[in-house]
N, C-alpha and C positions, 0 to 999 in steps of 0.2 A: 696561477703560479704564486708562490709566498714571495715576497720581497722583503729584503731589509729595510729599516729603519724605524722611526719612533712614530707613536700612535698619533694621528693628527687631530688635534682637539675640536669637537664638535659644539654645536649651540646645546647647552643642558637641559634635557627633556623636563618641561616645565611642569608636568604631573607627577614626575618623580621627584622633583626638589620640594613639591607640597607633601607628598608622601612623606619624605624624610623629615621634614619639619613638624607635621600635625598627625601624621600615622592615620588611625581609624577615625580621629575626630573630625578629618575633612570628609566631607559627604557630596557626593555628585548625584542630583537629580536630572536624570534624560527626559526631556519633553519633547513628543513627536507633534512638529507644526504641518498641519493640513492646509493647503493652498484652498480657498474657495473661490467659486465662480457665481454669479448672480443668476446664470441660465436663462436671461431675458427676462426674468420675473422678480419685480421689486420686493424686496424683504424676503426673497427665499435664497439661500446661500447652498448651494451644491459641492460637496468636495470635488476637487479636480483629479483625474486620473495623472498617474506618473510617479517617480520616487517620492520617498518620504523625506522631509527635513528635520532637522533635530537643534534643540536649542539647551544647553546645560547651565545650572545653577549651581554653583559653587557653594556650600556652607561650611564655613569656618568659625571657631570659638568667638572671634570678634567681629567679623563680617559676612555679608554674602555678596557673591558677584554672578553676573549672568552672562553666558557669551553671544557671541555673534550667532546666526544660523547657518547651520552648515549642511551637506549631503551626507557626510558620514558622522556618526556618533562619538569616534574617537578625536575628530578634528574638534567638535564641540566641547568634550571634556579639555583637551589640550588649550582650547582657547579660554576656556574659563579659568583653568590654572594660570594661564599668562596673564590674565587680568588681575588674578589675586596677587602675582609677584609684584605686579608694577605699584600695587598698594603697600606692599611689604618694603619696609626699609631696610630689613636686614640682609646681611651679603648672603650669597649662594652657599648652599651645603656643598661637602666635599665632592669634588671632581670626579665624575664617573670612572674615569681612566686611573684614577689613584685609587678607588674603590676596587679596580679589577685587579691591580696589582696585590692589593691586602688580602683579596680572596685567594690569590694564587698562593700567597705565602701560606696560607691557613692550609692548603690542600696538600702541600708538602710537608707540614709539621707532624711531628710525632701524635699530637692529638687525634688527627683525622682518621688514623688507623684504627682507633679503638673503638669508634662507631660504626653501626650499620647503615651505610649510605650507598645507593646504586653507584656512585663513582668510586667510593673506598675499595669495592670489589674490584674494580679495574686496577687501581693502585695495588692491591695484594697481589692479584695473577700476575701483574707487570714483574714481581719480583721473580716469578719463577721463570720467566723467559729466560732461553738458554743464550750464550755466545753474548754478541755485541749490544744486542736488545735489552738485556737484562736491567729491569727497572725503568724502562722507558715506557710513558704512558702516552698513546695516539691523542694528540689534541683534539681531533675532532669528537672523542669521548666525552669531552669536558663541558661544550655548551649543551649535548644532549642528554646528559644525566645531572647535570647541576643547573638548576632554573636560575641561581643567582649569577652565574657566570653568562648565561645566555641574557637575562634582563639587563645586566651592566654593559654587554656589548650593544644591545638596541638602544640603552640609553646613550650610548656614545654615538652611534650613528643609526638612526631608526630604520632606515631603509635597508640595512645589513642583513635582515632577518632572512631574506630570499637569497641569499650571497653567501654560501657555505664557506666557500674558500676566503674570503675575505674576513669571515670570523675567525678562520683559523690564522690568518695572519695577524689579526689585532690581539689574539691571546699570545702568539710567539713573540710578538713586540713588547707586551706587556712583561712576558715572562724574562725577556732581555734585559730589564731593569732589575731582575734578581741574579746577576750574573753571580754573585757569591753563594746563593743557595740554589738555584735551578740551572740545569744544563740543558740548552736549546739545540736540536738537532734538525737543521731545515733539510737535510736530506731524507730524513723519516719521518717529518712532521710531528715530531713526539719532545715530550719534555720528561726530564728526570733529574732527581734529587741529587746534588754536588756529593754532598757526605753521605756515608753510609747511616743507615738506620740503626738504632741501638738494637742490641743482642735480643730483648724482650719483643721488639717489633717482629724482628726477624723470625723468632722462634713461634710467634703466633700465626705466622701463613706456612710454617714449615708443613709438609703432609707426612703424615705419621705411616700410612699405607698408600698404596697407589690403585684406587679404585678405578675400574674402567667404566666410563661414562658414554654413551653412544646415545645420539638424540637424530630422530628423522626431519627432514627439512624438503623444501619444493625448490626447485630450479626453474626460474622464469626467463626463458631466452627473451632478448631484445627484440627479436624477429617475432612477428604475430603470427606467422605460418610455423614457428618452431613448439614441439610438443612440450607440455608441462612435464618434468622429471622429477621422481623423488630420488633423494640420495640420503645417506648417514654421515652424520658429522662425528668425529672423535673429539670430544670436550673432556676427556680425562683430567682429573683432580690437579694433575702436575702438568698442564698444560693451559695456554691462555686462549679462551674459546674464538677470540677474535682472529688468532694466528690460523686456527683450524679453517674458519672461513673464509680467509685470504688466500689460503692454498686452494680451496675449492675454485675460488673466482680467479685463479692464476695470477695473483698479486704477489709482490715479493714480501709482505709482512703485513700486519693490522694497520700500520698507520695510512695504506693506501684505502682503505675501507672506509665507507661511510654507510650511515645508518639513515633509515626514514623516522618518520613519527610512528606512533604506534598504529597499527592496522585493526579494524574491527572495536572492541570496545576500550576505552580511554584506560583503564586498569590493566589491558594486557601487555604481555611484553612481545607481542607479534610483530615484526619489525621486517622490511626489505634491509638485504644487506648488498651493497654495489660498489664496485670501483670508483674511486674519484675520479670524475671526468678531467681531462686537461683543459685548462683555461680557454683555448681556442678552439677545444672540441673536434680537434683534430685525430688523425691515425684510427679512423674506424670505429669512432665512439658515438652511439646513435641512443636517441630516446627510447626508453622502455615503455611503450604505451599500457601493457598491461599492469606492471608494476606503478606508473604512474596514474592510472586509474584506480586502482585499489587504495594507494595510500595518500592521495591528493597533492602531490607533489612531484617534480620533475626527477625520474630516475634514469641513469644513463646506463647502457650496456647489458648484459647478464644480470640477473639479480637472484638472491637466496631468500626466500621467504622462511623465518625460524623463529620459535619461540624458545628464548633462551636471555639470560641477564642477571643481575643481581637487583634485589628488592630491599625497601627500606628496613622491613623487620626482620630479616635473617641475612647472615654473612655466607650462607651458601649460595651454590649457584643454582638458580632457577633453571628448568629443562623440560619442556613438554614437547612431544611429537607433533609435527604439521604434516598433514597427509593430503592427498588429495580432496578428501571429505573436507579437510579445513578450507584449501583452497577455493573450492567451486563454493561453499556456503558463504565465504566473504564476499566472493563474487556476486550472490544472490542477495546479499544484504545492501547491496546499491541500487536494488529494484523495488517499487511499491511491492508487487505481488511476491516477489522473494522475501520482503520484509513479514508478510503476513504469513506465507509459509512456514518461514522459520519460527514464529511465534507460535504457530499451532504444532510445529514439529512433525509436519504432515506434507514433505517436499513434493510427492507423487500426488499425494490426494486432494490436496486443499488448492483454492483459488481464491484469489481478492475477490468479495462478493460484489456483484454487480449494483446493490442496493443495502441501505442500511434501514434493517427492520427495528425492533424493539431491542434494548439494551438487553433484556432477558434473553434473546435469541441469537444476540452476536456473540460470537466465541474469536478468541485471539485478540492480539492487540486492535484497540477501536482506531477508526478513520484517521482522526487527530493525532494519535499518538505516531502512526504509521507515517504520516506526512513529515511530522516534525524528526522521526527519525531517519526519514529519508534526506531530509534538509542538513541534518549532522552528518550522513554519511558522505555527503557531496561537500563538506565543508561551507556550506550555505548558512545564512543567518536564520533564525528560529521564524518561520513564518507568523505573519501579523494578520490575527483575526479582528474582523470587527462588527458587533451585532448591531442591527437595526431595526426599529419599530417598523412593522410594515404596515401599510394602509389597507392592506386586504381586508375585504368587509365582510367575506363570505363565511366567517366562523362567528361564535357569539361572543369572543374575547380578542383582544388584541394578539397579534402575531409577531413573530420575530424572525429574521433571515439574516443571514450570516455572509460576510464577505472574506477572502483571505488572498492577502499577497506575500508573492515569494520574491526574495531579491538575489541577486548575484552576490560573490563574494565582495565587488565592487560597490554594492549597496544600489546597484540598477534593478529596476523591475523587470523580472523576466516573465511573470505570469500573474494575472488578476483575475480569480473567480468570483462571480457575482450572482449566483443564481436567483432566481425570483422567488422561488418557493419558500413558504414561510411555515413557522411551526409554532407550538404552544409553549415549547420550552428552547431556550437557551442551548442547551447541550447536544437536543436533537437538531437543529440548526447548524452547530458547528461540525458535528460528525457528517451530516449530510454534504454540507460544502467541502469538506475535507476529502471523502471519497469521491465527490465529481472532480475534485482537483487530482487526485489520485488516479481516475481513471484517464484522463485526459493525458495525465505524464506517461502512463503504460502505453497508450496508444501513439504519443509521439515517439517514446523511445524504439518503436518497431518501427518507426518510418523517419528515422532521424536523419538519414541522408537526404531527405526530400527539400525540393527549393524552396525558399522563403516565402514565394507566392502560395505554394501550396499549403505551406504550414499555416498562414493565415484563416485557410479555409477549414481548418480541423478544431474548430472551437466548440466541441461537446455539439450541445444543439445549435451552434452557430451564432448565439445571441448572449452567453452569460461568462465567457472566457475570452479574455485578451491576452495575445501572446506576444512576447518582443524578440522577433528570431534574432536578431544582431546581439542579443545578449545571452539567450537560452542556449545558442548553438556553441558558443565559446566554453560554457560550464559543462558540456556533455560532450566536448570535442573528441574524446577518447573511446565513447560508447561502441559506434560502428565498428571500431577494430576489435574490440576487445569480446562482443557478443555476435559473433560472425552468424551461430545459430540461434535465432529466436524462438523458434518454432517450439523449443522445449518449455517456454514460459507461458506460450498461450493456452487458453482454455481448450481451444479445439486441435491442441498439437498431436492427438494420439487418435489415429484411425481405428477401428474395431476391426478385429481380423477374424476370418473364420464364421462368417454371419450366414444365416441360413436363408434370408431374402432381403429385400430391399429395406424394410421397416426394422431389422438387425434384432430380431427374436433371440432369448437368452433362455437356457435350461434352468427353469428355478425349482430348487429341491425344498423339501421341508412339507409340515402338515399345513392344511389350510388354515387361512386365519379370516377373522372378520375386520380386523385393524390393518386399514391400508392406508399410506402416507397422501397426503395430498398439499398443494401448493402453500405455504406459509406454516406449515408444520414444523416443529422442532424434531428431527429424528436424530437417532443414535445408531451409529452402525459398528460392528466389528470386522475390520478388513486386513488383508495383507496384500502386498505386492511383490512379484517374484520375477527374479532374471530368468527366461528361460531359454537353454540351449540344448534343443533334443533332449535326453534323459537327463541332464545337468542343469540343477537350478542353484541359485542364491537368493534367499531371503534380503530384500532391499529394505522394506518398511513394513509395519505394522501397528495396529492401536486397537486394543481392546474395547474401548469405550470412546467413540469419535462423534461429536455433535454438530449438526449443522442446521441451516434453516433451509428446508426445501423450496425450491425455486427462486432464490438469492443468486444462485451460481456462484456459490461458495465452495462446489468440489468440481473434480474432474467431472465433465458432461455425462461421461458414460455411466459413473456411478447414480447419478441423477436419473439416468434413462432405465436403468435396471429396477430402481426402487417404484417406478410405476407399475411394475409387474409383481411387485413383493408385498406380502404380509409379514406381520411382525413373527419372526420366528424362523423364516424362510430365508435360503441363501443361494448364491450365484456365483459362477466363476465365468470370466471370459479374459480375451486376450486382445491386447492392442498392439499397434505398433511403437517403435520405442522414439522416446523423447530423446533431447538433445542429452549429450554427455554429461552438461552442466548439472542437469537435474539428477542424473543416474548415481553420479559420484557425489553428489550433495546429501544422498540418502543415506541409509545408516548401513549399507552392507560393507563387506570387507573388500577394501579397494582392490588387492592382488588379485583376489579372486574373482571380483568383477569384471577386472581388464582383461583377466585370462579367458573369460566365457564370452567377452567382447569381441576379442581378437580371434576366437576361434571358428567361427561362422554365424549363421544368421540367428537373431535371438529375437525375442519378443517379451513384452511385460505379462503377467498373469495377474490379475485382481481378483482376490476371492473376498465377497461381501456378504455379511450376514445382518438383517434387521432386527435390531435389539427390541427397539420400545420407538413409539411415536407419541408426541406430546402436540395435541392441535392448537392451533392459534386461539387466543383469549374470545376473540370474536364468536367463534363455532362453540368454544367451550360456554359461552354465555347462551348461545342459542340452544345449544343440548340442555341445560341445565334447566331450562325454564320451558322448553316446548318439546311434545313428543307427539308424532315424529319432528324432527328438527327442522327449522326454519327453510333449511337448504332442500330438504326433501318437500316440505310444503309447496314451495317455489317450483320444484318440477311436477309435482301433482298439477299445480294450477295451469301452468303450461300444457300438460297433456291433456286437461279436461278442455282446454279452447282448442287443440288440434283436433280432437273427436269431434267438436261440436261443428267447427267448420269444415270439416273434411280434408284438411290441409294435406298436401302432398309433398310441398316442397317448403324445406325450412331452412332459415339462416340464422346462425346465433353469432350475434356481433359481440366481439370481444370474448371468445371462448374459452381464454387460458390453455389451462391444459385439457381441456374438453369433459369437464365434470358434467356438466349438462347434457351435452351429448351422449355421453356415456350413460347417464342416468336414464335417458329418454328409450334408449335402446332396450330396456328392462320391461317397456311397457308393449302392449300390442296396438298400434296406431295406424293410420293411413298412410304415415310416410314413407315417400319414395326415395327421396334426395333430399340429404342434409349437407348442409356448407358450414363450416365454421372458420372465422376470420380473427385474426389477433396480430398485434405487432411483436411478439415474442417469439422467435424461432424455436429456443429451447423448451417454450411452454409448448408449441404446436407439436415437436417432436414426441412429447411424452403423450401428447393426445392422440397422435399416430398410431404409437405402440399399443395403447389400450383399446383403441377402437379396431384395430387391425384384428387384435387377437380375439374380439367378441365376433366382428362380422364374418370373419373366416371360419366361423364353427363349421363343422361338418352338417352336411345336411340329413346324416341322419341323427344328429342330434340338434333338433331345432330351438330355435331361441324366438322370444316374442318379438324381436326385430327382423324377424324373416322377411319382411315386406321392403325393406330398405334394398334398394337397386345400386344407388351409387353414393359415395361420401367422398367430399371434398374438404381439404384443409389449405387456408389460403392465407399469407403473410403479408399482411398490410394494414394501414390505418383506416380505421372506421370513418374517418372524418374524410375521406376520399373515397369517390365513386368508381365502381367497377361492373361494367355492363351486365358480368356474368352472374349477379346476384340480383338483377333488376325483376320487378314485379313477382317476388316470392309469395307464397301464400301465406306465411307466418314468419313475423322476424322476432327473436328474442334479445333482449341486452339485461340481463339479471344480474344486478348488483355489480355494474361496471362503470355508470356515469360518475360515481363519486371518488373513483381514481382518477379521474380528469380533472382539470381546472374548470370552474364554471363556464368559463367563455368556449371551452373545448365541447364542454357536454353540450351547449347551446349549437356549436356548429355541426355536431352531429346529428342532434335533432333536426336541422334544416336540411341537411345533406339527406337523412335515410327518409324523410317525408317527400322531398321534392325529386330527388333521384333514384334511390332505389324502389321507392313506392310500392312498399309491402301492402298486400291486402290488410293484415293485421299487425300489429307490433305493440308487444309487449315491454314495458320498461318498468323494472323496479329498482329502489333506493329505499337505504336505512331511513327510518323515522326518527329525528334525531330526540324528537320528545319522549321516546320510549326508552332511552339510554340508560335512564337512572332506574328504571325496574331492573332491566339487564343487571347492571352491574351489582344491584344490592343481592342477586340471585345466585352469582358465582362466586365460588370459592378463588383466590388468586395464588399463585406461587408467591413466595418468599420476595423473588426477585422482582415480580410485577408490582407487590405491594410495597416494596421500597422505593421503585420509581414512579409511583403513584404520587400526584400533588395532595399533600395533607390538609390544604386550606378547603374547608369543606363550603365557603362561601362561593366558591369559583365554580361556573356551570361545568355541567358534566362533559367529559373529553370525547372524542368520536370513539368508534367501536373498533377502528383497526388504525394502525401507525400509517397506513399507505392511504388512509382516505383523505382528498383535499378540499371535501366539505361534506356535510350532512344536513339536509333540509329539513325543516318542519313542514306540517302538511300543507299549510298555506302557501309556504315557498314552493314546494311540489307543484300543487294544483294551479298556481301562477304561470309557473314555468309551461306545465304540459297545456295547459289552455290557451296560451298566446301562440304556441307551436301549432295546434289544432286549427285554430282560426285561420291562421297563416297560410296552412297550406291544404284545407279542404278536406280535413279528417274529422270524425267524432272523437270523443274520449269520454270514457268512464273510469271512476276512481274504486280500487277494492284494495286489498292487501291480504297478508297472511300473516299468522301470530296476533293474538289479541282478538277483541270482538269488535264488529261495527258497531260505531255509535257510543263506544264506552272509552272514558278518556284512559290514557292518551293514544288512541287509534291502534293500528295496526304496527306492529314491531318492523314489516315490511312493506312499505307502501308500494302500491302498482298503479299504472296506468295504460289502459288498452285504447290502442289508436285503430280507429276501423276508417279505411278510406270510403269515401261517400261516392267519389266518380269513378266511371270506367278507366280501365288502366290505358292511356296513350301508348302509341309505338314507341319504342326508345329510339331517340335520334343519335344515339352516341355509343353504337356497337362496337367501336375500336377502341373504347375504354377498358382496359385490362391492365391496370398497374400492378395488381397484386401477385406474388409469385407464388407457384404451386409447391407446398411441402408435402403434400401426401394425396393422391387420387385412387380410389378405389371403386372398383366394377364389379358388381357379383358376375360370376362366370357359370355358376351351376344353375342357371334359370332352365 
């Protein structure tokens, strides 16, 4: 409630005084202070985890002062300014309360009407108001649209920024000192000039004609259960648009309406409008969770979301429609996956990728940019990145890892991500860590209602993310209320409809092609998504050229699944269940038409996808450029030769991925009767299932080379964990897999497979690091890949694939394999494919073949079956 009285003078803001005196000559330098601990090792200081501390040095023309150490940056700058004032003997500058009076005097002068200022538009519009409110300007407009008014109020009383009613009171008290020139209406919270404006001013605001202006807006009820509604505002030129909004909100006039800060982009004029709450919040005025969530400030009662107002560069009224699509896109922009979807303009097709591949393959905003945008959307400080030289010695040169801290508005640490993975480039380390933090935030927002004890157990891999529940839950307190249906944002949110069998086959159309995508390829598709209700439909989204890296989970999983059955030039259609309305209305369809279809019966989404082109990963292009047949085919042929020589009937592929080796083996006539693939990626296993099912289920009248296969099994699990179902297989393969693990994990796998799985023969292949120079010289690269290459020729050659954690020389590989064979009673022989034995630098892919020396003992742990069955096929037409 606004009260009468004079402005209470507060202690003048030191920084404001310094700025008044020195302007841009006053230079503030903020320094982050990191606490250190010895960690029990003399001479070794390690950074402590916890909130950062700050110190500020203030450089003035005559001297420099340094502040004390504070938790917040602004406290450090104020301390430095205060110390500088102590050294200055001049009297303080003009009191901010006097400056506020001077600013009001200017606002009600004739000159203010001659400029294009966001607030001057409200002054001109006020002269069009009818009756007793003619010329009255609502007080709340002034600090919102005039930064000088706002800054002076904060200079008088810094804590007043979050108390809009007190700001209004302060402005009206200052206007009371101008009783000769300004009329104060405490009843209407408005100010008006006492004297009439000159004729030339009045003529400048007269309307020559009466054009009708209507703008669409959104009503957001304070009750979360209330539906979002569309409405139309009459903001014709002879009216004050704030009065039109007040009428929609049931307020007496514009003086009772308050505005939020800009929602979305800072340059936008999209705001929430709501009735000013009572000082005691009585009479049924409640917090509006959805509006507060989007604006980042407390909003009470029903609110209207509209894009309308006056700008600096024009005296005309800006007005743009706000639709359901606008609202839901603003909602999506508060989520990591939503930010990525919007950056790709692919609401229904794109997903935030699960991994960061190469820069040339990534599409949309980079992870670091998404993380920074996420922080800005939630009014959080910018994330703090730290680069650390890694002690990892697996590579030929020094590696770099990255840590990131995310702080609350109060500068409390809410998330600390410190993955151990290291990279050759700073940018790669930053992007990897950013994506790690984003993935955790996505998971957290799905489970935001969990107890704090559970929250501490959701730290990604459990070892590289620290979370501070008491702080993070405060920052996202409205999320669970606003996003009642999270399923629309999940990659697995759409279940396939009208499938023919358990492996979800599709009807692929188009001519046969020799070019098929595999994991790691950059694929380009043309797609469309349509909302279907019987014979009626509405196009929601389409893209003529949409690129993504296959296997990175960067799209709706159903799109990735169908591509495993498609060649370039082929097309497919499939239908899925509806996602949440948040996604549907955020897409590009006509909101009215979409709403009509959704309300008239059962609907589904129909995807139509055409594979336009495939760009293979650099590693594959290198191999194909130098070798014919390619290294991958040579590795398959190597495995086939050993299968035939050993008459193996039972094969296990460790780290089978999307089943490329198993699929290729089926093209040969072998003794195999039972094949099993194991991998930790369920998405890759799903693609493998579709490919293998199609080939194995071929009609008996059209026999294929693999007709001897009686059963096939795909298992989801880690190859560093024993499962008795794979015990004692005739032959195990692990081709180009271990380099994707850490060296420690590769050794664990070697120990587990040779001491527990006990295959009769085990074939392991991995890149020969010494061959990389030859491969790279032989391969033309894309411009993006050339730009991303390190131009320093003195540095060692890079790994073949961005996802490789290490690549061994021949000596390193021989030492590793020899130690394993001696330890577990296996013999080992070394060979390879690509290149000539005995000729430097050896084979491109080096291979170790382990052979069990002793008889197979009985398995003592038959109950160990930790792997999950993804697909189980048994031949029925025997």
